[in-house]
Every structure is written in structure tokens, then in C-alpha cells.
DRENDRENSE-879490 format. One record per residue (C-alpha): x, y, z. Coordinates in steps of 0.1 Angstrom, whole numbers, plus 5000, padded with zeros to 4 digits. Layout:
N
XYZ ...
***
This chain:
808
278457937081 280958147062 283558117089 282857757098 285757527097 284657177086 286957027113 284757187140 281657017128 280356797158 280656427151 276956387157 276156557124 274256297102 274356227066 271256407058 272756717071 273556957042 276757147042 276657487023 280057617014 281257856986 283357696961 286657866976 285657747010 284957396998 288257376979 290057497010 288257247033 289156957009 292757057004 293257097043 291456787052 293656567073 293256207064 296356067079 294555857105 291855607103 289255807121 285555767122 285056147125 287056177092 284755947074 281856157084 283656477075 284456327041 281056227035 279656567042 282156727020 281356486992 277656536995 278456916992 280356856959 277556646945 274856896956 276757196942 277756986911 281457076919 282456726905 286056816899 286456886937 284556576946 287156376925 289956546941 288556436976 288256086962 291856096951 292756196988 290655917001 292255656978 295755756992 294555767028 294555487055 290855517058 288655217052 285755357031 282355257043 279255197022 277955567028 281155697012 281255436984 277655496976 278255876973 281255826951 279155606928 276455896927 279456146920 280755966889 277155896877 276156266878 279556366862 278856136832 281455886841 279455556844 282655346839 284355486870 281155446889 280955076879 284455016889 283755156924 280754916927 282654616914 285454676940 283054706970 283154426993 280054216990 278954287026 279254657017 276854646988 273554747002 270254836986 271655196982 274655066964 272454876938 270055166934 272855406928 274455196901 271055126884 270355496886 273755566871 273255336841 269655466835 270655846836 273655766812 271955606784 272955266792 269455116796 270554746792 272954766818 270654926842 268154646837 270754376839 271854516873 268254536884 267954156875 271154076894 270054286924 266754066926 268953746922 270953856952 267953836974 267554216979 263854376976 263654696957 262455026973 260755326955 264155466944 265255136928 261955106912 261955456896 265555406882 264655076866 261255206852 263255516839 265555296819 262455136801 261155486796 264455596778 264455296755 261055186741 262454856731 262554766768 258854856772 257854486777 260354466805 258654786819 255254606820 256954326840 258354576865 254954736867 253454406878 256254386906 255454736918 251754626922 252754326940 255154496964 252654796973 254955076961 252355186936 249955286963 252655426986 254855646965 253855926940 257255926923 256955566912 253555656897 255055936878 257855716863 255155466852 253055726836 256255856818 257155496807 253855416792 253555766775 257055726760 256155376749 253155516729 250555366753 248755656765 245655456776 247855276801 249455606812 246055746818 245055436839 248055466861 247155826867 243555766874 244455486900 247055696918 245855766954 248056076956 248656336929 250656646932 251256926908 254256736893 251956446885 249356666870 251856846850 253556526838 250356366824 249256686808 252556746791 252856396779 249356406762 250256746748 253656626734 252156296719 249756476698 246556486720 246356846731 242556806735 243056546762 245656776777 243257066781 240556816795 243056716823 243857066831 240257136837 240256826859 243156956878 241457286887 238457096898 240756896921 241857226936 245557146926 247157476917 248957466883 252457596882 254357766852 255357426840 251557316837 250657636820 253557626795 252457266785 248757376782 249757676760 251757456739 248857236732 246557526725 249257646700 249257306683 245457296681 245557656672 242857696698 243158076703 240158126726 241257886752 244658026749 243458376756 241658246787 244758076799 246658406792 244058586813 244358316841 248158356841 247858726846 245558686875 247758416892 250858596886 252458336864 252458566832 255758716843 257358376842 259758376811 258758036800 255058126802 255858436782 257658236756 254657996753 252358286749 254458436721 254458096704 250758066709 249758376691 252258346664 250957996656 247258116657 248258396633 248158696656 251658836654 250359166667 249358996701 252658806701 254559126700 252459276727 253358986750 256858996740 257159376748 255559326782 258259066791 260759186817 263458936806 263858786770 265758456764 266558306731 263358106731 261158436731 263158616705 263158296684 259358256686 258758626677 261258616648 259858306634 256358466636 257358756617 259258546591 256158336584 253958646580 253858776545 255259126541 256859116576 260058946568 261959276572 260759316608 262058966614 265459066602 265359386625 264359166655 267258936648 269859226647 268159356679 268459026695 272259016688 272659376701 271259266734 273758996735 271458696734 273058416714 270958266687 270257896685 269657656657 265957746657 266658106654 268658066623 266057836610 263358106614 265558406601 266658196571 262858156561 262458526563 265458566538 264058286515 260658476514 261858806505 264358676492 267458866507 270358646495 273158876507 272058876543 271358506540 274858446530 276058616562 273758406582 275158096565 278658206574 277658286610 275957946612 278957766602 281057946628 278657846655 278357486643 274657506634 274857486596 274857086597 271857066621 268856946600 266457246606 269257496597 270457306567 266957266553 266157636557 269457716539 268457476511 265057656509 266758006510 269257926483 266657756460 264058046464 266858296457 267858116423 271057976435 270357606428 274157516428 274357646465 270957466473 272157146460 275657176478 273957246511 271556966506 274156716497 276256806529 272956746549 272156426532 275756296535 275756366574 272356186578 273255886556 276155836580 273755876610 271355636593 274155376590 275055436626 271455386634 271255056617 274354926635 274255096668 270455146674 271155156713 272955486709 270655666687 267755906696 264755786676 262956126678 266056296665 266456056634 262656106627 263156486627 266256436605 264556236578 261756486578 264056766572 265856576545 262756506527 261656866529 265156966513 264656716485 261256866479 262757226478 265157146449 262856896432 265056616435 262856316434 265956076429 267256196463 263856186478 263355816468 266855746482 265755896516 262455706515 264455376510 266555466540 263555546560 262255216555 265455036562 265755236594 262355126607 260455456604 258155346576 255055416599 256255746615 253456006610 255856296606 258056116581 255055996560 253656356558 256956476546 256956206518 253656306508 254756666505 258056566489 256456336462 253856616456 256456886451 258656676429 255856606405 254856246415 251256286427 250755896423 253455826448 252256086472 248755926472 250355576476 252055696507 248855846519 246855526513 249455296531 249255516563 247355376592 246855716608 246056056592 246156386611 245356736597 248756776583 248356446564 245156536549 246156896542 249456766523 247556536501 244856796493 247257066486 249456826464 246456756441 245457116441 249057226429 248756956403 245557096389 243356816399 240757006418 238156726417 240356476436 241556746459 237856836468 236956456472 239756416497 238656716515 235056596518 236356256530 238456436556 235356586571 233456256570 236156096591 235956376617 239456556611 238856916616 240357136589 242657416598 243657756580 246157586559 243757316547 241357596535 244257766516 244657436498 240857386490 240557756479 243757716456 242157396441 239057596432 241257876419 243257656396 240157546377 237857836380 235257676404 233858016416 230657896434 232457606450 235157856463 232658096477 230957806496 234157696513 235358066520 232058116539 231857776556 235357806571 234158076594 230657966602 231157586602 234557556617 235257896635 238257976613 238658346606 239958416571 243458526569 245258746543 246058436524 242458316521 241558666508 244558636483 243158296470 239758446463 241258746445 243358496425 240158306415 238258626405 241158756387 241958436368 238358426357 238558766342 236358916368 238659206375 235959456388 234459196411 238159126425 238759486431 235459526450 236259226470 239659376480 237759706490 235459506512 238059316531 238059376569 241659486569 243959676544 245059426516 248859366519 251259336490 250558966485 246959046476 247759336452 250459126436 248058856431 245559106414 248359256393 249258926379 245558876368 245759236352 248759116333 246958796320 243858996309 245859316298 244059566319 246559826321 244460076342 243759836371 247259706368 248760046373 246560096405 247659756418 251259826412 250860166430 249259996460 252259736462 254960006459 253260206488 253959906510 257059756492 258760046474 261859826464 260059516451 261459436418 258659176409 256159456408 258259666383 258659366361 254959266362 253959626352 256759636325 255459306310 251859456309 253059756290 255159536268 252059326259 250359646248 253459756228 253960056249 257860026247 258560396259 256760286293 258759966294 262060176290 260960416316 260360126340 263759976333 265560306337 263760346371 264760006384 268360076373 268460406391 267060246423 269559936419 266659686417 267559356401 265059136381 264858786393 266558576367 264358296350 265757956348 264757596345 266357276358 265956906354 267356606373 269056336354 270756056373 270756226405 272456536390 270656866386 271057036352 270257416352 269457626321 268958006315 267558166283 269858116254 272157906274 275257766257 277357666287 276057306290 278457036278 275756896256 274557236243 274957156206 272856826210 270257036228 269757266201 269757016174 267056826192 265057146195 265457226158 264156876150 261256916174 260257256159 260157106124 257756826136 255657066158 255157296129 253957026107 251356946134 250257316133 252257486159 252857846154 255158046178 253458316198 255658606196 253458796220 255358646247 258658806235 258759126256 261459306234 261059546206 262659336179 261559186145 259258886144 261858656131 264258746160 261258706184 260758356171 264458266178 264258416213 261158186221 263257866211 265957976236 263757986266 265057776295 261957556296 262357436261 266257376267 265457166299 262756966282 265156886251 267956796274 265556556293 264356406262 267856306249 269156206284 266155966297 264455656283 261255706265 258655546290 259955786318 258056096325 260056416319 260156636351 261156996345 261157276371 261057656367 261457926393 259058176377 255758146359 255957926327 255958126294 252758096274 254458006242 256557736260 253357586276 251757556240 255157416225 255457146253 251957026244 253056966209 256356806220 254356556241 252656466209 255556416186 257756236213 255056036230 256356136262 254556276294 256156606305 255456736341 256457106345 256357276379 256457646377 256257906405 252457856409 251557516400 252157176382 251357106345 250856746337 251156746298 250456436278 249156366242 248956736236 246756816266 247656976301 245956916335 245457296337 243057286307 244957606296 243557786327 246457916345 
***
């Protein structure tokens, strides 16, 4: 075929004959094609060449041939004109395709012409035009065939607002008999009903199809998995095997995704075994899905084994593993190492890769590397994408750079506000799924920086845009209101929702747990079980945290044991950390150390750091030193451990040991995380450090604190100088206490907001014990409710009482 001249093709070659030429051969054949005479053979040759251009997707060469045809004496027939419509359709130029269709003589417009233009509109996001053309075709007296039906049904699938029209077309399909005669029509109907949210009708179409191939089975399995019904997808897969239809890599990929969403590890492992036996395990998409499965099921080690056995790695497999390590406590450095290895193998990261690696930077925190990633994401055009922007907000916020976090969030918000306005005015051109994801990311960003004002603004936009019932967005709203200190609004969103999945229940339970309302959190958990929603690992972390925050030891043991025996959930490191926290907070330090030693795996730094915090609270230096030693074995450059141990020595008055630790930190270039507090007033964040005098209203703030101090002392408040971890005189210690960032933020909020409004203050570290006591007195003398979020939990302080009951 390489030496074949197109002019030598016999005139009997039919349209269905496929010509395969290299690009240079195709270009030469078109440039040398002689179109000076109106010859039937020339039309055939031109049709074959045009078909070759379309098949090989060399659209520019196809347009060059069109140019030659326009300036030739040839009278183009329906065959050529229909192919030209297809050419411009597939090259993304529907306007030229429509121009060709309109300029065709009426007698040349056959069923293929109408089908081609309908397909053109359906494939180029012009659904209303596609359905209008379908209606005009019916009015012209032509009867649609299977290709025309599939194109018009696809238009209804792409735009759910045309779903009612799709039902009408479905009736026409049944009436004309194409439902029973063509499997592709059935597939398009399944897709239409599924995308319209009517999975019941999609399943009914599938069950009534006389013929089902692997594409049909894979489609129905995929749609059930994507629409949040992975259990049904797995049942369908079992039926597929019983029908003796062999699954392919696409089927398996979809099933593994369903198992990952359900965190159904045992079935996923069976599918892995089946993939190995069937030879599909070597497929790169199957490999990526297996990595994702093991990551989501908490088995990063197995994910790594799968990754290491893969012959080829694409960006998806790298991203899945990087994200897995980023989410695994103590493995963030490995995520960063993998990211660098990926770049060295010349695999370009995508937006999801950046999102995952930025989470690792947030968890460490690793601000310097995060800044480099930010710069790289800007160069590649990813920084304004929702998932990347949201991860940047989180990274900056958790690294203490609230100004950077706020600027990044504002850029993200402004971009999506513009998108939101576009959605309201041009819904025809917006992707509904993308908008839903954008709003969820924005709400997560608002939660990260504690901006309830921005969160409420986004909530309003959500309602205006018609997403008020979206499950994903409502889950994000519950999380946002909870993290911004308004548990009442979070519960209101929860109560208004028609559907609740495991994420919904977990979010509201975790919200009340973090706010210290354990009874309500456990009440919601029991209700969740009553309605038949199965809890997952994250749900149990929320439940155990609720018990820990109020010291419900027996209740916590009950749930810790039932998660394995009643729900088949194997406790992870985070669950053990919750139990260590519970025992430690309760002063049961010996029981906590025995529990750590009995764990089925070595305790990581998270568990030991939790225990060290308890040793600090209960001033047990011996066990604290042991915990610090265990942490530094795993993370020798962790500044938080040195600080906790230093604080423990300071509370005992061991100032020589404090000095030794600070000298060691200086020699190792370890920097203590700076404590700060912030408050939002009129959509603007105001940040304070200890002894801060940089605020424009600093004088008013300190004046307010002075007045508050006099009133508090009259009520019996005595500053607790034990919380000043410096070797100075008591009078100076008291002065230090009144310069703490929490008190500065509270004082500013009091002079900047009207009295009935609750004061909401946020701190990046654990709240100081004296500040906690002082704020309780401030709530009495001002009659204001003060909500304080620190690194561990919320404190709702009103009339001198705190929701934590001083158990924190």
C-alpha cells in the first residue's frame, strides 16, 4: 500500500473501502489530485481521500481537500457533502458543518445528511440545535434510523434539562422497533436515563435488551458506580460473569473504582486476583485502579507493591500513590520523594497530582517546598483550578501564612463567582458537575481559613445557582459551618437534606464531636445505624474523638471493639491514637502506655505525640521523655516534639533543661511554629501574635483588655502564671499573659462587632490555659458568647461556662 498511487485505484472501489496512507502520502495524494474535469472517478477518489483524513484525524488535510473541491468544476454529491459535514463536526467546527448542510440542494439531503448534522450538534455541546434538527427531519417526512436515534438521545444525555424530550424519543424508538434491533440505541438510552438521575429506568432498559455485549455491561456497571451505587455495580458484575460475557479492562477498572468508594477491600482483592489470572493486571488503567483501591482502603503498602510491578506508569498511577502517601500520617516525605521521582521520569503532573502533593506539604508542614509547587502550578496553569487552589489554601493556612491563604482563596472565589454569574446567564454552556465540584472546593477553602462570611456568601450563590439539593455541596456546607464555629447552621443544613450518605452523617457527627457536644454526636451516630447507613473508618474516628473530648472511657471501648466485630472495620493508627488520647486526657497514663505496647503494629509519631501531649498536661516528665524519644527516632527533625518537651520541663521549673532544648533546636536549625490567633470582621481577617502592636487599632485593643482585666479581677479572676514558660518575675509573667494572641483577638472582636453577635476566634495552636479561664470571665462581664477554635477542638464559652467542661 505504501507505493500505491491514489489515481491507480480502480473505479469500482466502494465508499466503505478504507484507504490507509501515511501523512506524507496523504498530503502528496491530495496536493497532486487533478480536479480539472468533472469526472465520476474523481468524486470517488476524493471521497476515499476525505474518508482517510477523517479516520486518521488529519483534519487540516481534509480542509485542504475541501478547498480544492470548492475551486474545482466537480459537482459534489451527497456522499462527499455528508463526509464534509462529518469532517467539520469532528474538528470542532459545527458552524461550517451547518453552512455545508444549509447549502445542500434539498434533493441531496438524505437521512445520512440529517444524521450527520444532528450528530455534529450533539457532539459539540449544541444540544438544543441537535434536537431542533431532529424535529425538522421528522417534519420533512424522513424516518430516523439507529444512528439518528443514538445522536438525538446523546443530546438529551449531555443536557439533563432535555431529559423529558429524551423520554419522548424513547417512545418513538419503541414504536419503530429499533430498541430490539440495535444494541447501540439501547446503550444510549441507558446513558441518558443514568445521566438524568433515573437509574431505575436505566436498569429497566438494560434488563429488556435482547442483546448485550461487553460494552453494554460495562456501561451499566460504570454508571451505577459513578452515580453512587457501587454495591449495585458489583451485583451487575456478578451477573455479567454468570451470563458468560467476559469483562474487559474498562469493566474491571469501573468495578475497582466502586470497591474503592465502598472501601470494600476483600472484594477488591478478589478482583485483583481475577485480573492477574485473566491477564488484565498488566493494563495500565487496571493498575491505576488497583493502586487507588489500596490507597483508599488504607493499605498504602499494597498500593506500592502494585505500583512497583507495573511496567508502565502514567500520571494517574503516580498521582494515586503520591496522594496515598500524602494522606498517610508520617509518610508525607515519601510522597514528596515520589513526586520528585515522577518529574525525573519525565511524567508531567496534572492538577490532581498538585492537589495531592500540596496536602503532604500542609500535613508536614513544608512551606518552602509548597511555595515552589505553587510557583510551578502557576506556570502550568493549574493554580486557579479548584482542587489545586483549595490545597494551596489549606497548605498556607496550616503553615501559619494566613495572608497567603486568604489571597489564594480570594483568587479562587473571584474566579468561581464569575463562573457562577456565567452559570446564571448561560446555563447552556456550563458543566453542572464542574460547578458542583467548584462550590464544594470553595466551601472547603472557606472552612480552612475559618471565614464564615465567605462561606455564607458561597452558600447564597449555591442556592441561586440551583445547587441547593446537591449532596456533595451540602456535605461541604455541613463541614464549613462546623469548622467555622456555627454548629447550629451545620445541623440546619443536615436537617433540610433529603438524602444522607455516610459522608453526610460522618460530617455532622464529627462537627458535634469537635465542638465538644459528645451526647449529640453519639445520638446522631446511633440514628445513623438505625436508618441503615454503614459507618466507615472516618465515622469511627469522629465517634472516638467525641468520647475522648468528654472522657467517656467505657463508651469509647465499646465502639472501638464494635467497629471490628460488628462492621468489619480493622482499626487504623488514627483509631489507636484516639484511644491513647482518651486514656491520656483522663490521666490514665500507665494504661495508655500499656495500650500502645499492645498495638498490633509499631506506634507511629502521631500516637506518641498524642501521648506526649497528655504527659505535658499531667506533668509526667519520665513518660514524656520516653514519648519524645520514640517520636524523635521516627522524626528526628520534628520541632513540635522539642517544644512539647521544653514546655513540660518549663512547667516543672527545670529551666536548665529548657535552655538545653532550645540550644539543640538552634543547632539543628529547627524553627518553632509561631502561635497566632485570628478573627474575621466584615469579611476581613485580622491576625494577632503575642504582644502584637502592629494592628491599626492596637491602642483601643489594649485599652479594652485593661478594662476587662479590672472587671474580671473584681469577679475573682487570678492570672495563672504557670502558663508563662519563661524564667521571669511574676509581675512580668502576668504582663505576658495579657499579651497572648487569643486575648488580643477577643478584645478586637468585642470592640468591632455588635453585642448580640457571637465572637468567633481561631488559633493555630492549643489554647493557653490562662486564656481559656480569662475568656470565661470575659463572657460574664460582656454578656457575649465567645466561640474559640484551637488546633484540637472548639470551645463554646457563655456565661462563664465552656462546652469542654474544662476537660481539654
